[in-house]
C-alpha positions as CSV (number, residue, x, y, z in Angstrom):
1,M,0.0,0.0,0.0
2,Y,1.5,3.3,-1.0
3,H,-0.1,5.6,1.6
4,K,0.1,4.5,5.2
5,Q,-3.4,4.4,6.6
6,K,-2.5,6.6,9.6
7,D,-1.1,9.3,7.2
8,L,-4.2,9.0,5.0
9,Q,-6.5,9.5,8.0
10,L,-4.7,12.7,9.1
11,Q,-4.7,13.9,5.5
12,Y,-8.4,13.2,5.2
13,E,-9.2,15.0,8.5
14,G,-7.1,18.0,7.4
15,F,-9.0,18.1,4.1
16,L,-12.4,17.9,5.7
17,Q,-11.5,20.7,8.1
18,T,-10.3,23.0,5.4
19,P,-13.0,25.7,4.7
20,F,-14.4,26.5,1.3
21,L,-12.7,29.6,-0.2
22,W,-16.0,31.3,-0.5
23,H,-19.7,30.5,0.0
24,G,-22.5,30.8,-2.6
25,K,-21.6,32.7,-5.8
26,G,-18.1,34.2,-5.7
27,V,-15.8,35.9,-8.1
28,F,-16.5,35.3,-11.8
29,D,-20.0,34.2,-10.6
30,L,-18.7,30.7,-9.9
31,E,-21.1,28.9,-7.6
32,Q,-19.6,27.0,-4.7
33,F,-21.0,23.6,-3.9
34,A,-23.2,23.5,-0.8
35,V,-22.9,20.5,1.4
36,S,-23.5,20.2,5.1
37,P,-20.3,19.5,7.2
38,T,-19.4,15.9,7.2
39,P,-18.6,14.3,10.6
40,I,-15.0,13.0,10.7
41,S,-15.0,9.3,10.1
42,S,-12.4,6.6,9.3
43,F,-11.1,6.9,5.8
44,N,-11.2,3.3,4.8
45,E,-10.6,3.5,1.0
46,V,-7.4,1.7,-0.1
47,I,-5.0,3.7,-2.2
48,I,-2.3,1.6,-3.7
49,Q,-0.7,4.0,-6.1
50,K,1.2,7.2,-5.8
51,L,-1.2,10.1,-6.4
52,R,-0.6,13.8,-6.9
53,L,-2.0,15.8,-4.1
54,G,-4.8,17.1,-6.3
55,K,-5.8,13.5,-7.3
56,L,-5.7,12.4,-3.6
57,V,-8.1,15.3,-2.7
58,E,-10.5,14.1,-5.5
59,R,-10.6,10.7,-3.7
60,F,-11.3,12.4,-0.4
61,V,-14.1,14.4,-2.0
62,S,-15.6,11.3,-3.5
63,F,-15.4,9.5,-0.1
64,E,-17.0,12.5,1.7
65,L,-19.9,12.7,-0.8
66,Q,-20.5,9.0,-0.5
67,Q,-21.3,9.5,3.2
68,N,-24.2,11.8,2.3
69,N,-27.5,10.1,1.7
70,D,-28.7,13.0,-0.4
71,I,-25.9,12.6,-3.0
72,T,-25.4,9.9,-5.6
73,I,-22.2,10.0,-7.7
74,L,-23.1,9.3,-11.3
75,A,-19.6,9.5,-12.9
76,E,-16.1,10.6,-11.9
77,N,-12.9,11.6,-13.8
78,I,-14.5,11.5,-17.2
79,Q,-11.7,11.9,-19.8
80,I,-13.0,13.9,-22.8
81,Q,-11.2,12.9,-25.9
82,Q,-11.1,14.0,-29.6
83,E,-9.6,11.1,-31.5
84,K,-6.4,10.4,-29.5
85,L,-6.2,13.8,-28.0
86,T,-7.4,14.4,-24.4
87,L,-9.3,17.7,-24.3
88,G,-9.7,17.6,-20.5
89,E,-11.6,15.9,-17.7
90,L,-14.9,16.3,-16.0
91,D,-14.1,15.7,-12.3
92,C,-17.5,14.6,-11.1
93,I,-21.2,14.4,-12.1
94,L,-23.5,13.8,-9.2
95,Q,-27.2,14.0,-8.2
96,Q,-28.0,15.9,-5.1
97,N,-31.6,15.2,-4.3
98,K,-33.1,15.7,-7.7
99,K,-30.5,18.2,-9.0
100,I,-27.8,17.0,-11.5
101,I,-24.5,18.8,-10.9
102,H,-21.2,18.9,-12.8
103,L,-18.6,19.5,-10.0
104,E,-15.0,20.7,-10.5
105,I,-12.8,20.0,-7.5
106,I,-10.0,22.3,-6.5
107,Y,-7.7,22.4,-3.4
108,K,-5.0,25.1,-3.4
109,F,-2.4,26.8,-1.3
110,Y,-2.1,30.6,-2.0
111,L,0.1,33.3,-0.6
112,Y,-0.9,37.0,-0.6
113,D,1.7,39.1,-2.4
114,T,0.8,42.7,-3.2
115,S,3.7,43.0,-5.7
116,V,1.8,40.7,-8.1
117,G,-1.3,42.1,-9.9
118,N,-3.5,45.1,-9.0
119,S,-6.4,43.6,-7.0
120,E,-7.0,41.3,-4.1
121,I,-7.8,38.4,-6.3
122,E,-4.7,38.9,-8.4
123,H,-2.5,39.1,-5.2
124,W,-3.2,35.4,-4.3
125,I,-0.4,33.3,-5.9
126,G,1.0,29.8,-5.6
127,P,3.9,29.3,-3.2
128,N,6.4,29.2,-6.1
129,K,4.7,31.9,-8.2
130,R,4.0,29.3,-10.9
131,D,0.2,29.7,-10.6
132,S,-2.3,32.0,-9.1
133,F,-6.0,32.3,-8.0
134,I,-6.9,34.5,-11.0
135,Q,-5.3,32.0,-13.4
136,K,-7.3,29.1,-11.9
137,L,-10.6,31.1,-11.9
138,T,-9.9,32.0,-15.6
139,R,-9.2,28.4,-16.5
140,L,-12.3,27.2,-14.8
141,K,-14.5,29.8,-16.5
142,E,-13.0,29.6,-20.0
143,K,-11.9,26.0,-20.3
144,Q,-12.9,23.4,-17.6
145,L,-16.5,24.3,-17.2
146,P,-17.3,24.9,-20.9
147,L,-15.9,21.5,-21.7
148,L,-19.2,20.0,-20.5
149,Y,-21.0,21.7,-23.5
150,S,-18.5,20.6,-26.1
151,N,-19.5,18.2,-28.9
152,Q,-17.0,15.7,-27.6
153,S,-18.7,15.5,-24.2
154,E,-22.1,14.8,-25.7
155,K,-21.5,11.1,-26.2
156,Y,-20.3,10.6,-22.6
157,L,-23.4,12.3,-21.3
158,E,-25.6,10.2,-23.6
159,K,-24.2,7.0,-21.9
160,L,-25.4,8.5,-18.6
161,K,-28.8,9.4,-20.2
162,L,-28.1,13.1,-19.4
163,N,-28.1,16.3,-21.4
164,T,-26.6,19.6,-20.6
165,S,-29.9,21.4,-20.3
166,T,-30.5,19.6,-17.0
167,I,-27.0,20.0,-15.5
168,T,-26.0,22.7,-13.1
169,Q,-22.3,23.6,-12.8
170,Q,-20.6,24.2,-9.5
171,V,-17.1,24.2,-8.0
172,Y,-15.8,22.5,-4.9
173,F,-13.0,24.9,-4.1
174,K,-11.1,24.7,-0.8
175,A,-7.9,26.5,0.0
176,Q,-5.3,27.3,2.7
177,L,-4.2,30.9,2.6
178,F,-1.0,32.4,3.9
179,V,-0.2,36.1,4.4
180,P,2.9,38.1,5.2
181,I,3.7,37.7,8.9
182,Q,2.9,41.4,9.5
183,D,-0.6,41.0,7.9
184,I,-1.7,38.0,10.0
185,A,-4.7,40.0,11.4
186,K,-5.7,41.5,8.1
187,E,-9.2,40.9,6.7
188,F,-9.7,40.0,3.0
189,P,-13.2,41.0,1.6
190,L,-13.4,38.6,-1.3
191,V,-12.4,35.3,0.3
192,N,-13.4,33.3,3.4
193,N,-11.0,34.5,6.0
194,E,-11.3,31.2,7.9
195,C,-9.0,29.9,5.1
196,V,-6.1,31.9,6.4
197,Y,-4.0,29.2,8.0
198,G,-0.8,31.0,8.7
199,F,2.0,33.3,7.4
200,Y,5.0,33.3,5.1
201,I,8.4,34.8,5.7
202,Y,11.7,35.3,4.0
203,P,14.8,33.4,5.2
204,K,16.3,36.5,6.7
205,E,13.3,36.8,9.1
206,L,13.7,33.3,10.5
207,S,16.0,34.4,13.4
208,Q,13.0,35.6,15.4
209,F,12.1,32.0,15.9
210,S,15.6,30.7,16.8
211,N,14.4,29.2,20.1
212,C,11.5,27.3,18.4
213,K,11.3,23.8,16.9
214,F,10.5,23.0,13.3
215,Y,9.2,20.3,11.0
216,I,9.1,20.1,7.1
217,P,6.2,17.8,6.1
218,N,6.1,16.2,2.6
219,K,3.7,17.6,0.0
220,H,0.9,15.2,0.8
221,N,1.0,16.3,4.5
222,W,0.6,19.9,3.6
223,I,-3.1,19.5,4.2
224,V,-2.5,17.9,7.7
225,N,-3.2,20.1,10.7
226,P,0.0,20.4,12.8
227,H,0.3,17.9,15.7
228,P,3.1,17.3,18.2
229,N,3.9,13.7,17.2
230,V,6.7,14.3,14.6
231,D,10.5,14.5,14.7
232,W,11.0,18.2,15.5
233,L,14.2,19.9,14.4
234,N,16.2,22.6,16.2
235,F,16.8,25.9,14.5
236,N,20.2,25.1,13.0
237,T,19.2,21.7,11.6
238,F,16.0,23.2,10.2
239,Q,18.0,26.0,8.4
240,N,20.4,23.4,6.9
241,N,17.4,21.3,5.6
242,L,15.6,24.4,4.4
243,Q,18.6,25.4,2.2
244,K,18.1,22.5,-0.2
245,F,14.5,23.7,-1.0
246,L,15.5,27.3,-1.4
247,E,18.4,26.5,-3.7
248,E,16.0,24.6,-6.0
249,E,13.6,27.5,-5.9
250,N,11.0,25.6,-4.0
251,T,8.9,27.2,-1.2
252,P,8.4,24.6,1.5
253,L,5.5,24.5,3.9
254,C,6.8,24.2,7.5
255,W,5.4,23.6,11.0
256,L,6.6,25.7,13.9
257,K,6.4,24.7,17.6
258,K,6.8,27.7,19.9
259,T,8.3,27.3,23.4
260,N,4.7,27.5,24.9
261,G,3.7,24.5,22.8
262,E,1.7,26.5,20.2
263,L,1.8,24.9,16.7
264,L,1.7,27.1,13.6
265,K,2.0,26.6,9.8
266,F,4.1,28.8,7.6
267,F,5.9,29.0,4.3
268,V,9.5,30.1,3.8
269,V,9.7,31.7,0.3
270,W,12.7,31.7,-1.9
271,W,11.7,34.7,-4.0
């Protein structure tokens, strides 16, 4: 088994506890999926292959939806092809009560950088500046959601005895947000502020935490809520380990344990 079940359970719990990035209709008029909070249960699905974090989250969403008696999953991960070319994928088609919904699933980590773009939405960027909130919204609006209405999708929908006139489109968009350490108390009008999980800092600012302990989780454990049962590093060892990430222009997510036992999440940026 690729994923240890204990790790999977902590990842699933972290995923469930992550808030939606907005409620109702948000920017670009994208409607967020409405589902009542799911009680934390044992994640008992077996995952035997190495999945990217985004694909793992899709398995978590599927498992969560299956716990809801009002929801029936009709199809998942539908590859839309034109001859041998893959045009894209429809993440999920489900029935919620009597409503048919095409659901696109997104889980992101964004940092708030006012040097990028000219608006609040444009300021949210990926940890390595290789993607952004505005890019994802644009891709959803212009490519991923319109794919449902393409001629190539029609034959897949016919197999499900569905047609686009009866399908509503929504997104399942969760995120963890991180802000400059000096802005940790700032409010952001266009997003759900419960998504602010921590801060980010530059390497030169780390010395203020020299008496703390640190941990660098792997990418799949970025969604895990910090807990004390890990091999904590002292400041010097952490700095040495951190250097490898920064030299490769990777921004790692880290855990911080203060001397009073408080646990925090933060990114150290290379840029």
